[in-house]
SERO-4910 file (N, C-alpha, C, O; in steps of 0.05 Angstrom, whole numbers):
BEGIN
 pado doro    nc1    nc2    nc3   cac1   cac2   cac3    cc1    cc2    cc3    oc1    oc2    oc3
  Met    A   1864   1897   2366   1855   1912   2356   1830   1913   2336   1827   1898   2316
  Lys    A   1810   1939   2348   1780   1948   2341   1790   1943   2314   1790   1919   2308
  Lys    A   1802   1966   2290   1812   1958   2270   1836   1963   2253   1860   1969   2257
  Thr    A   1820   1957   2234   1856   1949   2218   1853   1977   2192   1833   1987   2183
  Val    A   1885   1983   2186   1880   1998   2173   1873   1998   2148   1874   2015   2131
  Lys    A   1862   1969   2147   1844   1963   2110   1826   1974   2109   1817   1987   2091
  Gln    A   1812   1969   2142   1782   1975   2142   1786   2012   2150   1768   2023   2139
  Leu    A   1794   2022   2157   1797   2061   2162   1792   2065   2133   1772   2077   2128
  Val    A   1808   2057   2113   1810   2057   2075   1785   2063   2078   1772   2084   2080
  Asp    A   1779   2032   2076   1757   2028   2069   1729   2037   2064   1715   2041   2044
  Glu    A   1727   2040   2096   1709   2065   2113   1706   2095   2093   1690   2106   2077
  Ala    A   1729   2099   2102   1749   2127   2086   1729   2135   2056   1709   2147   2049
  Thr    A   1749   2120   2046   1735   2103   2024   1702   2118   1994   1698   2131   1973
  Ser    A   1682   2099   2025   1667   2104   2022   1648   2121   2017   1626   2122   2005
  Gln    A   1665   2139   2033   1650   2159   2036   1664   2191   2023   1650   2211   2022
  Ile    A   1684   2191   2016   1688   2204   1993   1693   2207   1967   1697   2185   1958
  Glu    A   1695   2226   1945   1710   2225   1923   1732   2212   1907   1754   2223   1907
  Thr    A   1729   2195   1897   1755   2169   1892   1761   2181   1859   1742   2182   1843
  Leu    A   1785   2190   1851   1784   2198   1822   1800   2176   1807   1821   2169   1817
  Ser    A   1793   2166   1787   1813   2152   1779   1839   2162   1774   1844   2184   1784
  Val    A   1858   2150   1758   1877   2163   1745   1878   2183   1729   1889   2205   1729
  Gln    A   1859   2167   1710   1853   2179   1689   1835   2207   1687   1839   2224   1670
  Gln    A   1816   2209   1706   1782   2236   1711   1822   2253   1730   1828   2277   1729
  Ala    A   1833   2240   1739   1865   2267   1749   1870   2281   1737   1870   2305   1740
  Arg    A   1881   2262   1713   1900   2278   1688   1877   2300   1674   1879   2324   1667
  Asp    A   1858   2283   1672   1843   2299   1664   1836   2325   1671   1831   2344   1656
  Leu    A   1837   2323   1694   1827   2352   1714   1873   2384   1715   1882   2407   1710
  Tyr    A   1882   2355   1724   1908   2370   1705   1926   2392   1701   1947   2383   1694
  Gly    A   1927   2424   1701   1932   2440   1697   1908   2459   1699   1909   2479   1685
  Thr    A   1887   2453   1714   1862   2469   1700   1851   2483   1729   1848   2479   1753
  Glu    A   1844   2508   1705   1844   2527   1737   1818   2519   1755   1794   2513   1755
  Asn    A   1844   2524   1773   1828   2533   1797   1817   2493   1820   1798   2486   1832
  Val    A   1849   2478   1812   1851   2468   1812   1882   2460   1819   1903   2462   1807
  Thr    A   1873   2448   1856   1904   2448   1875   1910   2426   1879   1907   2417   1902
  Phe    A   1921   2407   1858   1944   2379   1872   1955   2381   1892   1965   2400   1903
  Val    A   1952   2357   1900   1966   2367   1939   1973   2333   1941   1958   2313   1943
  Asp    A   2006   2338   1940   2017   2318   1942   2008   2316   1984   2002   2334   1999
  Ile    A   2011   2287   1990   2021   2281   2017   2034   2263   2031   2032   2256   2054
  Arg    A   2047   2255   2013   2081   2229   2014   2104   2249   2028   2106   2271   2016
  Asp    A   2125   2245   2054   2140   2249   2067   2160   2270   2038   2156   2277   2015
  Ile    A   2178   2273   2053   2189   2295   2030   2216   2267   2018   2228   2267   1997
  Arg    A   2217   2252   2037   2250   2228   2015   2222   2212   1998   2216   2188   2001
  Glu    A   2219   2216   1994   2196   2194   1975   2190   2218   1951   2189   2206   1930
  Leu    A   2188   2243   1946   2195   2260   1933   2226   2266   1922   2238   2272   1901
  Glu    A   2231   2263   1941   2258   2269   1933   2266   2241   1909   2271   2240   1885
  Arg    A   2263   2220   1931   2270   2192   1922   2249   2185   1893   2254   2168   1876
  Glu    A   2235   2197   1894   2208   2184   1876   2204   2204   1848   2193   2194   1828
  Gly    A   2212   2228   1849   2206   2257   1839   2178   2271   1848   2171   2275   1871
  Gln    A   2164   2278   1826   2130   2302   1844   2115   2307   1815   2129   2317   1797
  Val    A   2094   2302   1811   2072   2314   1801   2083   2340   1798   2091   2352   1818
  Pro    A   2088   2359   1761   2105   2385   1771   2071   2408   1770   2049   2409   1759
  Gly    A   2088   2423   1790   2058   2445   1800   2043   2431   1823   2024   2446   1828
  Ala    A   2041   2411   1838   2036   2404   1853   2038   2405   1886   2045   2385   1897
  Val    A   2033   2429   1901   2022   2427   1922   2038   2409   1948   2024   2394   1961
  His    A   2067   2410   1955   2057   2404   1979   2065   2384   2009   2087   2383   2020
  Ala    A   2045   2372   2017   2036   2389   2041   2030   2358   2071   2010   2346   2078
  Pro    A   2056   2359   2081   2065   2338   2090   2045   2328   2105   2035   2342   2122
  Arg    A   2032   2292   2098   2008   2280   2120   2013   2289   2150   1993   2292   2163
  Gly    A   2026   2292   2157   2023   2308   2182   2026   2326   2195   2035   2324   2218
  Met    A   2017   2350   2183   2020   2377   2187   1990   2385   2184   1974   2402   2194
  Leu    A   1990   2359   2158   1947   2374   2142   1930   2386   2143   1920   2401   2127
  Glu    A   1922   2377   2173   1899   2390   2178   1913   2412   2199   1907   2431   2185
  Phe    A   1920   2418   2210   1935   2443   2219   1941   2456   2201   1941   2481   2204
  Trp    A   1952   2443   2167   1952   2474   2141   1923   2484   2137   1916   2505   2127
  Val    A   1899   2456   2151   1869   2467   2129   1844   2488   2150   1822   2499   2146
  Asp    A   1869   2486   2178   1858   2488   2192   1837   2526   2195   1818   2520   2210
  Pro    A   1835   2544   2191   1840   2577   2194   1844   2577   2225   1837   2600   2231
  Glu    A   1851   2565   2246   1834   2578   2272   1876   2561   2288   1891   2560   2308
  Ser    A   1873   2553   2259   1900   2538   2260   1925   2564   2277   1919   2588   2276
  Pro    A   1944   2558   2288   1977   2573   2276   1993   2574   2270   2011   2586   2280
  Tyr    A   1997   2550   2236   1999   2543   2219   1974   2535   2189   1975   2522   2168
  His    A   1956   2553   2202   1945   2542   2176   1952   2570   2148   1957   2594   2144
  Arg    A   1946   2541   2133   1963   2563   2096   1927   2571   2092   1907   2559   2099
  Asp    A   1932   2599   2076   1918   2606   2064   1909   2595   2037   1888   2604   2028
  Leu    A   1922   2580   2025   1918   2568   1995   1907   2541   2011   1926   2525   2008
  Phe    A   1889   2529   2025   1875   2513   2027   1836   2526   2026   1814   2514   2027
  Ala    A   1846   2564   2025   1822   2567   2041   1819   2591   2012   1812   2613   2018
  Asn    A   1824   2586   1991   1824   2585   1959   1800   2586   1935   1796   2594   1913
  Gly    A   1788   2569   1960   1765   2564   1938   1762   2540   1920   1741   2527   1919
  Asn    A   1785   2533   1903   1799   2518   1891   1787   2487   1900   1788   2479   1923
  Arg    A   1777   2475   1879   1779   2452   1883   1817   2422   1893   1842   2427   1895
  Phe    A   1806   2406   1895   1835   2395   1924   1829   2365   1907   1809   2352   1902
  Val    A   1864   2364   1903   1859   2336   1896   1890   2312   1902   1911   2304   1891
  Phe    A   1876   2310   1929   1895   2282   1941   1905   2270   1929   1895   2258   1910
  Phe    A   1941   2269   1937   1946   2238   1934   1971   2220   1941   1979   2215   1918
  Cys    A   1984   2210   1953   1992   2196   1959   2023   2172   1954   2039   2173   1935
  Ala    A   2024   2165   1964   2048   2137   1938   2011   2116   1932   1998   2119   1911
  Ala    A   2006   2104   1948   1996   2085   1937   1949   2101   1945   1932   2105   1928
  Gly    A   1948   2103   1965   1915   2110   1958   1917   2120   1989   1922   2143   1996
  Trp    A   1913   2105   2002   1909   2096   2027   1916   2114   2050   1904   2111   2071
  Arg    A   1937   2135   2045   1942   2162   2068   1920   2183   2051   1911   2204   2060
  Ser    A   1917   2175   2031   1915   2216   2024   1869   2204   2009   1858   2217   1991
  Ala    A   1857   2184   2022   1839   2166   2028   1831   2178   2060   1811   2192   2061
  Leu    A   1843   2173   2081   1842   2189   2099   1852   2209   2103   1839   2218   2122
  Ala    A   1864   2221   2098   1865   2246   2089   1845   2262   2077   1836   2283   2087
  Thr    A   1838   2252   2058   1814   2276   2048   1792   2267   2073   1783   2285   2087
  Lys    A   1782   2234   2077   1755   2236   2096   1761   2280   2117   1750   2302   2114
  Ala    A   1787   2266   2138   1800   2289   2158   1797   2302   2150   1779   2312   2163
  Val    A   1801   2316   2129   1798   2348   2126   1769   2347   2107   1756   2368   2111
  Gln    A   1757   2331   2092   1731   2325   2099   1704   2335   2114   1687   2351   2108
  Asp    A   1708   2320   2133   1707   2318   2167   1698   2350   2169   1679   2365   2170
  Met    A   1728   2349   2169   1739   2394   2177   1736   2409   2168   1751   2427   2174
  Gly    A   1715   2415   2145   1688   2422   2137   1715   2437   2097   1728   2458   2093
  Leu    A   1713   2420   2083   1742   2437   2063   1722   2434   2046   1722   2410   2044
  Pro    A   1711   2439   2037   1690   2419   2001   1707   2418   1986   1730   2423   1990
  Asn    A   1695   2411   1968   1711   2408   1944   1731   2392   1939   1747   2397   1921
  Val    A   1734   2364   1959   1771   2359   1965   1757   2331   1950   1733   2325   1949
  Cys    A   1777   2320   1941   1783   2284   1939   1817   2272   1930   1839   2282   1935
  His    A   1812   2253   1920   1833   2234   1928   1837   2211   1899   1820   2196   1890
  Ile    A   1861   2215   1890   1874   2192   1870   1870   2176   1876   1874   2169   1899
  Asp    A   1853   2152   1848   1844   2107   1860   1884   2108   1852   1895   2121   1834
  Gly    A   1899   2087   1876   1921   2085   1872   1959   2092   1868   1979   2080   1860
  Gly    A   1943   2129   1883   1962   2150   1890   1981   2156   1853   1971   2158   1830
  Phe    A   2010   2157   1863   2023   2169   1861   2034   2144   1833   2039   2143   1809
  Gly    A   2034   2135   1847   2048   2110   1837   2025   2096   1814   2034   2081   1798
  Ala    A   2006   2100   1814   1986   2106   1792   1993   2129   1771   2009   2126   1752
  Trp    A   1983   2146   1774   1999   2168   1766   2019   2161   1756   2015   2154   1732
  Arg    A   2053   2158   1766   2068   2149   1746   2068   2129   1714   2077   2133   1692
  Glu    A   2054   2107   1727   2045   2091   1709   2034   2087   1692   2039   2071   1674
  Ser    A   2009   2108   1694   2001   2122   1670   2011   2148   1650   1996   2166   1644
  Gly    A   2039   2143   1641   2064   2162   1647   2053   2203   1649   2059   2224   1638
  Gly    A   2034   2189   1674   2028   2231   1676   2057   2241   1686   2075   2229   1697
  Pro    A   2053   2266   1679   2081   2280   1675   2089   2280   1708   2074   2275   1727
  Ile    A   2124   2288   1707   2130   2273   1737   2166   2289   1730   2185   2284   1715
  Glu    A   2160   2308   1749   2196   2317   1753   2201   2313   1778   2186   2309   1796
  Glu    A   2240   2318   1778   2247   2315   1793   2258   2328   1807   2272   2347   1797
  Arg    A   2256   2323   1839   2263   2341   1871   2284   2340   1864   2295   2320   1853
  Lys    A   2298   2369   1871   2329   2382   1882   2324   2369   1914   2307   2380   1928
  Pro    A   2336   2347   1925   2348   2341   1940   2346   2366   1972   2364   2383   1971
  Arg    A   2333   2367   1990   2346   2379   2005   2370   2388   2025   2380   2371   2040
  Ala    A   2377   2415   2024   2407   2421   2034   2404   2405   2065   2385   2397   2077
  Ser    A   2432   2406   2070   2439   2393   2099   2447   2417   2112   2455   2417   2135
***
């Protein structure tokens, strides 16, 4: 193996903006700031979600960001600042680096992810399970 996941995350983190959970909480609810939850839907159903955060599954993120993709979501072309998070901050670091490389400006992620958010007392709401 040429690189471990930890090495990839460390490399990404050295090239992106990382917010402390307190910095993220200070931005929460601010106009023109969009929180983006990249966790799997089952994680949201099991652990809850940040109210108002957009769910963009990690596997679709680059497709939703790319304006030339048939899956593009206009949300990612609105000029907002984007705050990504996952469960612990590893996937969101990689995702932030990927979309930054794609040219999405003003993107960052939360150190410690949803776990740090929860531990800090950040607002969380229950997500209703998907219909079968």
